[in-house]
C-alpha positions in Angstrom: 31.8 -164.8 16.8 35.3 -164.0 15.8 37.1 -166.7 17.7 40.6 -168.0 16.7 40.0 -171.6 15.9 43.5 -172.5 15.0 46.0 -173.7 17.5 49.7 -172.9 17.8 52.0 -175.9 17.4 54.8 -174.3 19.4 53.7 -175.7 22.8 56.8 -177.7 23.8 58.0 -178.2 27.3 57.2 -175.2 29.5 57.6 -174.2 33.1 54.8 -173.1 35.3 54.5 -169.3 35.5 55.4 -167.5 38.6 52.5 -165.3 39.6 52.4 -162.6 42.3 48.8 -162.1 42.9 47.0 -165.4 43.1 45.4 -167.9 45.4 47.3 -171.0 44.1 49.6 -170.5 41.3 52.6 -172.4 40.0 54.4 -174.5 42.6 57.4 -172.1 42.6 55.5 -168.9 43.5 56.7 -166.8 46.3 53.2 -165.6 47.3 52.4 -165.8 51.0 50.4 -169.0 51.8 47.9 -167.0 53.9 46.6 -164.7 51.2 43.5 -162.7 50.8 40.7 -163.3 48.4 40.9 -159.6 47.4 43.9 -160.5 45.3 41.8 -162.8 43.2 39.5 -160.0 41.9 40.3 -156.9 39.9 38.0 -154.2 38.5 39.1 -151.7 35.8 37.6 -148.6 34.3 39.5 -148.6 31.0 37.8 -145.6 29.5 37.7 -145.0 25.7 41.5 -145.6 25.2 41.4 -149.3 26.2 44.9 -150.9 26.7 46.5 -153.9 28.4 45.5 -154.9 31.9 46.8 -157.6 34.3 44.5 -160.3 35.6 45.0 -162.6 38.7 47.3 -165.6 38.4 49.4 -163.8 35.7 46.6 -163.5 33.2 46.2 -160.6 30.8 43.4 -158.6 29.2 43.7 -156.5 26.0 40.9 -154.1 25.3 40.6 -152.2 22.0 40.2 -148.5 21.7 36.6 -147.1 21.7 35.0 -150.2 23.3 34.1 -148.7 26.7 32.8 -145.4 27.9 34.1 -143.3 30.8 31.8 -144.9 33.4 32.0 -148.5 32.1 33.9 -151.1 34.1 35.1 -154.7 33.6 35.8 -157.2 36.4 37.7 -160.4 36.5 37.6 -162.9 39.4 39.5 -166.2 39.9 37.7 -168.8 42.0 39.6 -169.7 45.2 40.1 -173.4 45.9 37.4 -173.3 48.5 34.9 -171.8 46.0 35.6 -173.9 42.9 32.5 -176.0 43.5 30.4 -173.0 42.4 31.8 -172.8 38.9 33.6 -175.9 37.6 31.9 -177.8 34.8 31.0 -181.5 34.7 33.6 -183.2 32.5 33.9 -186.7 31.0 36.4 -189.0 32.8 39.1 -188.5 30.2 39.1 -184.6 30.4 40.9 -182.8 33.2 41.0 -179.3 34.5 44.5 -177.7 34.4 43.9 -174.0 35.1 42.1 -171.8 37.6 38.5 -170.7 36.8 38.2 -167.2 35.4 35.0 -165.2 35.5 34.8 -161.9 33.5 31.9 -159.5 33.7 31.3 -156.0 32.3 28.8 -153.2 32.6 28.6 -153.1 28.8 26.5 -155.9 27.4 26.9 -157.0 24.7 30.4 -156.0 23.7 30.6 -154.1 20.5 34.2 -155.3 19.7 36.2 -158.4 20.5 38.6 -158.5 23.5 41.7 -160.7 24.0 42.0 -162.7 27.2 45.2 -164.7 28.1 44.7 -167.4 30.7 47.7 -169.3 32.2 47.5 -173.0 32.8 49.6 -175.5 34.7 52.1 -177.6 32.8 51.0 -181.0 31.5 52.6 -183.9 29.6 52.2 -182.8 26.0 53.3 -185.9 24.0 50.0 -187.7 24.5 47.7 -184.9 25.6 46.3 -181.7 24.0 44.9 -178.5 25.5 41.3 -177.4 25.2 39.4 -174.3 26.5 35.8 -174.3 27.7 33.6 -171.4 28.3 30.1 -170.6 29.7 28.7 -167.3 28.4 27.1 -164.9 30.9 23.6 -165.4 29.5 23.8 -169.2 29.0 23.9 -172.3 31.1 25.8 -174.7 28.8 29.6 -175.1 28.6 31.0 -174.9 25.1 34.4 -175.3 23.5 36.1 -171.9 22.8 38.6 -171.3 20.0 42.1 -170.3 21.2 45.8 -169.8 20.4 48.3 -171.7 22.4 51.1 -169.5 23.6 54.7 -170.4 24.4 54.6 -169.1 28.0 52.2 -171.9 29.1 49.0 -169.9 28.5 46.1 -169.7 26.0 44.8 -166.6 24.2 41.1 -166.1 23.5 39.5 -163.6 21.2 35.9 -163.2 22.2 33.0 -160.7 21.9 31.2 -162.3 24.9 32.2 -162.6 28.5 31.6 -165.4 31.0 33.5 -168.2 32.8 36.5 -169.7 31.2 38.7 -172.7 32.1 41.6 -174.6 30.4 41.3 -178.5 30.2 43.3 -181.2 28.5 42.3 -184.5 26.9 44.3 -187.4 25.4 45.4 -186.9 21.8 43.2 -188.7 19.2 44.2 -189.6 15.7 41.4 -190.3 13.2 41.6 -191.9 9.8 39.0 -193.1 7.2 38.5 -196.8 6.3 36.6 -197.8 3.0 35.3 -201.2 1.9 38.3 -201.4 -0.4 40.5 -201.6 2.7 43.6 -199.6 3.7 47.0 -199.7 5.4 47.3 -196.9 8.0 50.6 -196.1 9.7 49.9 -194.0 12.8 51.5 -190.6 13.2 51.0 -190.6 16.9 53.4 -193.5 17.2 55.6 -195.0 14.4 55.3 -198.4 16.0 51.5 -198.6 15.4 49.8 -199.6 12.1 46.5 -201.2 11.1 45.8 -203.1 7.8 42.2 -203.6 6.7 41.7 -206.1 3.9 39.2 -205.6 1.2 35.5 -206.1 2.1 36.4 -206.4 5.8 33.3 -204.2 6.3 30.5 -203.3 3.9 30.3 -199.6 4.7 33.0 -196.9 5.1 33.7 -195.8 8.7 36.3 -193.8 10.7 38.8 -195.3 13.2 40.5 -193.4 16.0 43.8 -194.2 17.7 44.4 -193.1 21.3 47.3 -193.8 23.6 47.0 -193.8 27.4 50.6 -194.1 28.9 51.3 -196.3 32.0 54.0 -194.5 34.0 56.5 -196.7 35.8 55.4 -195.5 39.2 51.8 -196.5 38.4 53.0 -200.0 37.5 55.0 -200.2 40.7 52.0 -199.0 42.7 49.8 -201.7 41.2 52.3 -204.3 42.1 52.6 -203.0 45.6 48.8 -202.8 46.3 47.7 -205.9 44.4 50.6 -208.3 44.7 48.4 -211.4 44.1 47.1 -210.3 40.7 50.3 -208.7 39.4 52.8 -211.3 40.7 53.6 -212.6 37.2 53.6 -209.3 35.4 57.0 -207.9 34.5 56.5 -205.0 32.0 53.6 -203.5 30.0 53.2 -201.0 27.1 50.7 -198.2 27.0 47.0 -198.8 26.7 46.3 -198.4 23.0 42.7 -197.7 21.9 41.7 -198.6 18.4 38.1 -197.3 18.3 35.9 -197.7 15.1 33.1 -195.2 14.7 30.7 -198.1 14.2 31.3 -201.0 16.6 31.4 -204.2 14.5 32.9 -207.6 13.9 34.9 -207.7 10.7 34.2 -210.3 8.0 37.9 -210.7 7.5 40.6 -210.4 10.1 42.4 -207.0 10.6 46.2 -207.0 11.0 47.4 -204.8 13.9 51.0 -204.0 14.7 51.8 -202.7 18.3 55.1 -201.8 20.1 56.7 -204.1 22.6 57.3 -202.9 26.2 60.1 -200.4 26.7 63.4 -202.2 26.9 62.2 -205.5 25.5 63.7 -206.6 22.2 62.8 -209.9 20.5 64.8 -211.6 17.8 62.5 -214.6 17.4 59.3 -216.0 18.9 58.9 -215.4 22.6 56.4 -217.2 24.7 56.6 -214.6 27.5 55.1 -211.8 25.4 51.3 -211.6 25.1 48.7 -209.2 23.6 45.7 -208.5 25.7 42.4 -207.0 24.5 39.4 -205.7 26.5 36.1 -207.3 25.8 32.6 -207.2 27.4 33.8 -210.0 29.8 36.9 -208.1 30.8 40.5 -208.5 29.7 41.5 -211.6 27.6 44.5 -212.9 25.7 44.4 -212.4 22.0 44.0 -215.8 20.4 46.3 -215.3 17.4 49.7 -216.2 16.1 52.2 -213.4 16.9 54.7 -212.2 14.4 57.7 -210.4 16.1 60.2 -207.9 14.9 62.9 -206.5 17.2 60.5 -203.8 18.7 57.0 -204.7 17.5 54.4 -207.6 17.6 51.8 -208.1 14.8 48.6 -210.1 15.2 45.2 -210.6 13.6 41.8 -209.8 15.1 38.2 -209.4 14.0 37.3 -206.6 16.4 39.0 -203.4 17.5 39.1 -202.4 21.1 41.6 -201.5 23.8 44.9 -203.4 23.6 48.0 -203.8 25.8 51.2 -205.7 25.2 52.7 -207.3 28.4 55.6 -209.4 29.4 55.1 -212.2 32.0 57.3 -214.5 33.9 58.1 -217.8 32.0 55.0 -219.8 31.2 52.7 -217.5 33.2 50.9 -215.7 30.3 47.5 -216.9 31.5 47.9 -214.9 34.7 48.1 -211.6 32.8 44.4 -210.8 32.3 43.8 -210.1 36.1 47.0 -208.0 36.1 45.7 -205.9 33.1 42.4 -205.2 35.0 44.3 -204.0 38.1 46.6 -201.9 36.0 43.7 -200.3 34.1 41.9 -199.4 37.4 44.9 -198.0 39.1 46.5 -196.2 36.2 44.9 -192.9 37.0 45.1 -193.2 40.8 47.8 -192.3 43.3 48.3 -192.6 47.0 46.5 -189.7 48.7 45.6 -188.2 52.1 42.6 -186.3 53.5 43.7 -184.0 56.2 42.3 -181.3 58.5 44.1 -178.3 59.8 42.8 -176.4 62.8 43.6 -172.9 64.0 42.1 -172.0 67.4 42.2 -168.3 68.2 40.6 -166.6 71.1 37.3 -165.8 69.3 37.8 -167.4 65.9 38.2 -171.1 65.1 39.3 -171.9 61.5 39.0 -175.4 59.9 40.7 -176.4 56.6 39.7 -179.7 55.0 42.1 -180.7 52.3 42.8 -183.6 49.9 46.4 -184.1 48.5 48.8 -186.7 47.2 50.7 -188.5 50.0 54.0 -187.2 48.6 53.0 -183.6 49.6 51.7 -184.4 53.1 55.0 -183.8 55.0 55.8 -180.5 53.4 52.2 -179.3 53.7 52.0 -180.1 57.4 55.2 -178.2 58.0 54.0 -175.2 56.0 50.6 -175.1 57.8 52.3 -175.5 61.2 54.3 -172.3 60.5 51.0 -170.5 59.9 49.6 -171.6 63.3 47.6 -174.5 62.1 47.5 -177.9 63.8 47.4 -181.1 61.8 44.5 -183.4 62.8 45.1 -187.1 61.8 42.2 -189.0 60.2 41.0 -192.5 61.1 39.8 -195.1 58.6 36.3 -196.1 59.4 35.2 -199.7 58.7 31.5 -200.2 58.0 30.0 -202.8 60.2 27.0 -204.8 58.9 23.7 -204.1 60.7 25.0 -200.9 62.4 25.0 -197.3 61.5 27.9 -196.1 59.3 29.2 -193.3 61.5 28.8 -193.7 65.2 29.2 -190.8 67.5 32.3 -191.4 69.8 31.9 -190.9 73.5 33.5 -187.7 74.6 37.1 -188.1 75.9 37.0 -191.9 75.5 38.7 -194.2 73.0 36.4 -195.1 70.1 34.7 -198.5 70.6 35.0 -199.5 67.0 38.0 -201.7 66.1 40.4 -200.0 63.7 42.7 -202.0 61.5 46.0 -200.8 60.2 45.1 -197.9 58.0 45.0 -199.1 54.4 46.1 -197.0 51.5 43.7 -194.3 50.3 43.9 -194.0 46.5 42.6 -190.8 44.9 42.1 -189.8 41.3 41.2 -186.5 39.5 37.6 -185.5 40.0 37.1 -187.7 43.0 34.8 -186.2 45.7 33.6 -186.8 49.2 30.5 -185.8 51.1 31.3 -184.6 54.6 29.4 -183.7 57.7 30.4 -181.9 61.0 28.9 -183.6 64.0 28.9 -183.8 67.8 29.8 -180.7 69.9 31.0 -178.4 67.1 29.1 -176.8 64.2 30.0 -174.7 61.2 29.4 -170.9 61.4 26.1 -170.0 59.8 27.8 -167.4 57.5 29.9 -170.1 55.9 28.8 -171.9 52.7 28.6 -175.3 54.5 24.9 -175.5 54.0 25.1 -174.7 50.3 27.6 -177.5 49.5 29.1 -180.3 51.6 31.4 -181.9 49.1 35.3 -181.9 49.0 36.6 -182.2 45.4 40.1 -183.3 44.4 41.7 -181.6 41.4 44.8 -183.6 40.6 46.3 -181.1 38.2 45.8 -178.0 40.3 48.1 -177.2 43.3 45.4 -177.3 46.0 42.0 -178.9 46.7 40.4 -177.9 50.0 37.4 -176.3 51.7 37.6 -173.8 54.6 35.2 -172.9 57.3 34.8 -171.1 60.6 33.6 -173.5 63.3 32.2 -172.8 66.8 30.8 -174.7 69.8 27.3 -176.1 69.3 26.2 -175.1 72.8 27.1 -172.4 75.3 28.5 -174.8 77.8 32.0 -173.9 79.0 33.5 -177.3 79.0 35.9 -179.4 77.0 34.2 -180.5 73.7 34.9 -183.0 70.9 33.6 -183.2 67.4 34.1 -185.2 64.2 34.1 -184.7 60.4 32.8 -187.8 58.7 33.8 -188.2 55.0 32.0 -190.6 52.6 33.4 -191.0 49.0 30.8 -190.5 46.2 30.4 -192.5 43.0 32.8 -195.3 43.8 31.7 -198.9 43.0 34.8 -200.7 44.1 34.0 -201.8 47.7 37.6 -202.0 48.9 38.5 -198.6 47.5 35.4 -197.0 49.0 36.2 -198.5 52.5 39.8 -197.2 52.2 38.6 -193.7 51.4 35.9 -193.5 54.0 37.3 -191.8 57.1 36.5 -189.7 60.1 38.5 -186.8 61.6 38.1 -186.3 65.3 38.7 -182.9 66.9 39.1 -182.3 70.7 39.2 -178.8 72.2 40.2 -178.4 75.9 38.1 -176.5 78.4 40.5 -173.5 78.7 40.2 -172.8 74.9 36.3 -173.0 75.1 36.2 -170.7 78.1 38.4 -168.2 76.2 36.0 -168.4 73.3 33.0 -167.5 75.5 34.9 -164.9 77.7 32.9 -161.6 77.6 34.6 -158.9 75.6 35.4 -155.7 77.3 33.7 -152.9 75.4 34.7 -149.5 76.7 32.1 -146.8 76.8 32.1 -144.2 74.0 33.9 -141.1 75.3 31.5 -138.2 75.5 32.5 -135.0 73.8 33.8 -132.2 76.0 31.2 -129.5 76.6 32.2 -125.9 77.1 31.7 -124.8 80.7 29.1 -122.1 81.3 30.3 -119.1 83.3 27.8 -118.3 86.0 29.8 -115.5 87.6 27.6 -112.6 86.8 29.8 -110.1 88.6 32.9 -110.8 86.4 30.8 -111.0 83.3 31.2 -107.7 81.3 27.9 -106.0 80.6 27.2 -104.8 77.1 24.5 -102.4 76.3 22.5 -103.5 73.4 21.2 -100.9 71.0 17.6 -101.3 70.2 17.1 -101.9 66.5 15.2 -99.4 64.6 11.7 -100.5 63.6 11.5 -100.5 59.9 8.6 -98.7 58.3 6.3 -101.1 56.6 4.3 -99.8 53.8 0.7 -100.8 53.7 -0.5 -102.4 50.5 -4.0 -103.3 49.5 -4.7 -107.0 50.2 -4.9 -109.2 47.2 -8.1 -111.2 46.5 -8.1 -114.9 47.6 -8.3 -116.1 44.0 -5.2 -114.2 43.0 -3.3 -115.5 46.1 -4.4 -119.1 45.3 -3.2 -118.7 41.7 0.2 -117.3 42.8 0.8 -120.0 45.4 -0.1 -122.9 43.1 2.9 -124.9 41.8 3.6 -127.9 39.6 6.9 -128.8 41.3 7.0 -132.0 43.3 7.8 -131.5 47.0 11.5 -132.0 47.8 12.0 -134.9 50.2 15.2 -134.8 52.2 16.5 -138.3 52.8 18.6 -138.9 55.9 21.8 -140.8 54.8 22.7 -143.5 57.3 26.2 -144.4 58.2 28.0 -147.3 56.5 27.6 -150.7 58.1 31.4 -151.1 58.3 31.3 -148.2 60.8 28.8 -149.7 63.2 29.9 -150.3 66.8 30.0 -154.1 66.2 32.1 -153.7 63.0 34.6 -151.4 64.6 34.9 -153.8 67.5 35.8 -156.7 65.2 38.2 -154.5 63.3 40.0 -153.3 66.4 40.9 -157.0 67.2 43.0 -157.2 64.0 44.6 -153.7 64.3 46.1 -153.4 67.8 48.3 -150.4 66.7 45.6 -148.0 67.8 47.8 -144.9 68.4 49.5 -145.4 65.0 46.1 -145.6 63.4 45.0 -142.4 65.1 48.0 -140.6 63.6 47.1 -141.8 60.1 43.4 -140.8 60.7 44.8 -137.2 61.3 43.4 -137.0 64.9 44.9 -134.0 66.9 48.0 -134.8 68.9 46.3 -133.7 72.1 43.5 -136.2 71.5 46.0 -139.0 70.8 47.9 -138.2 74.0 44.8 -138.1 76.1 43.5 -141.4 74.8 46.9 -143.0 75.4 47.1 -141.8 79.1 43.5 -142.9 79.6 44.3 -146.4 78.3 47.3 -146.7 80.6 45.4 -145.5 83.7 42.4 -147.9 83.0 44.5 -150.9 82.0 42.9 -151.2 78.6 44.2 -153.7 76.0 45.6 -152.6 72.7 42.4 -153.7 71.0 40.3 -151.6 73.4 42.5 -148.6 72.7 41.9 -149.0 68.9 38.2 -149.4 69.5 38.1 -146.2 71.5 40.0 -144.3 68.9 37.7 -145.6 66.1 34.6 -144.5 68.0 36.0 -141.0 68.7 37.1 -140.7 65.0 33.7 -141.8 63.7 31.9 -139.2 65.9 34.1 -136.5 64.5 33.4 -137.5 60.9 30.8 -135.4 59.0 30.4 -137.9 56.2 29.8 -141.3 57.8 29.5 -143.2 54.5 31.9 -143.1 51.5 34.1 -140.3 52.8 34.7 -141.9 56.2 35.3 -145.4 54.7 37.8 -143.9 52.2 39.6 -142.2 55.1 39.7 -145.4 57.1 40.9 -147.6 54.2 43.6 -145.1 53.3 44.8 -145.0 56.9 45.0 -148.8 57.0 47.0 -148.9 53.7 49.4 -146.2 55.0 50.0 -148.6 58.0 50.8 -151.4 55.6 47.5 -153.3 56.3 46.5 -153.6 52.7 44.6 -156.9 53.2 42.4 -155.5 55.9 41.7 -152.3 53.9 40.6 -154.3 50.9 38.2 -156.3 53.1 36.7 -153.1 54.7 36.2 -151.6 51.2 34.5 -154.8 49.8 32.2 -155.2 52.8 31.2 -151.5 52.5 30.5 -152.0 48.8 28.4 -155.0 49.5 26.6 -153.1 52.4 27.7 -155.7 55.0 29.1 -155.4 58.5 32.6 -156.5 59.5 31.8 -159.9 61.0 34.5 -162.3 62.3 33.9 -164.4 59.2 34.7 -161.5 56.9 38.4 -161.8 58.0 38.5 -165.5 57.3 40.6 -165.0 54.1 43.5 -163.6 56.3 43.8 -167.1 57.7 43.1 -169.0 54.5 45.9 -171.3 53.2 47.0 -170.2 49.7 50.2 -170.8 47.9 
């Protein structure tokens, strides 16, 4: 496959791209937060000429000439944050997703020529990390690395002759060098302060050694001190975690000399008892038992095994207290303070729930943003597990919970963390949502948003105040304290008035009957016309043909023609039009764009005023009248309706109507969920 396996070296520092048609793009995008999933999917019929085509999120597709025919199409779809669970790959702990998930499909399979795909990604720290691209081909189940070129505009370029799912990831940079039994002195390129000297016959066989650096940002060091003051009380500064990993784990016959940098800002002119080198062993972190040799910015020591190292500065005479601090720092280096929140939007007939995980620093701005969109922030409660009792207990309706809650501890989150959640008590998730397929909330640290969205409804038909809960339990966490801090419950209470409005019967006006022409029964005033009797044609008599001849003439090999009655589109059913009318109250404007006669529009308007109909009822009445007047109640009628909606400026609704018609589905309330979906 003609992939480009080389990588451009001109990455540098780049800004996130501003994209106009995406779910969640760069932080600086101006796209409306309540966007429609239709913007995440594009389909092109490039024809034989090919050309350049735009993809969602600012991507780009370049098709060569002569690849496609006139009727061939190619489709690209970006997974929305609520649908990522369907596509994302299982990655090792050191690899992270930094782009949206792109799925490309074509009616031509396989491709006769290669196509070029440009995928944007979100900006990362490039000094210690490198970009990678993974793909899963359409006819395979395994994810593989895909060759790419790194572009200067924070995107990658792929040249492939197969389509499938593509995603951009990043991993820590790794520098590899060879070691022979003759020994060597290696000065690292990844950092000029790191070097390793292997003496002769330190090992009997040649092997490779890798150097990898995992930085410790100052805010992570401060967070570790804040959340674990006992273990880190004597820690002042620390360097990066530096991994020296031999391809064959071994204990060297002769000691290896390792030089590492001192913590930033620390300079030593002579021996310093407050500087220590720590190494990670099978028993945890330990002090390196060796004599240190200092320069102004480095420390050199001898060791017989290579592992993960870290140079730390302690308070005077407190070096022995550093191993517990190193363990805390390692555990918390990839974590940050986080929040799990729920946003609720209660409309008359539609209740929307958004369950989201985000850094604590974004909580205030997100709550304000969602409030402007009509969503209410529901505060979570930390749940403590009591021994001998059930984990989640159902709260009594409209009573304070009986469990004792302590001061909410800090919830720490990291990339790839996930929770299993359940909706209980008096509310349930709409059956058309994907709640039954997947009940997990995933956190993607390097993507702008991580949430799931649903349509909820009362569990019973009782018109009373109701309450429910969303219980979240973190998965795959062994640390008991961390698991308890991330286990929570979100309680939802809905008053009786809102529930009654949900169950209030909808007024469905009767379909107006077409006007029939009046029959004139006044015989006296009816003019009488004399009808001329038609002349009887003269029929010539022929000799009858024998039965065998008639049978031969009437015999035919043609198959009988079966006329199939074409049914109307499901988006034009009474139920579909009723749901559509709730979102398009401008019924009379819609009637104008549907080219209904002025007299009909005037009559329907006066009829609505006299009967006290709502705007939605007027729209429904107009749609029923228009449907009855349409001859083609399938593609032609749907095209007329979507064109009218676009002329009114309702592009999002028109796209939903077209997609549901293409999928042969009705316009259910859940179909319009994307209109109330939080996107950036």
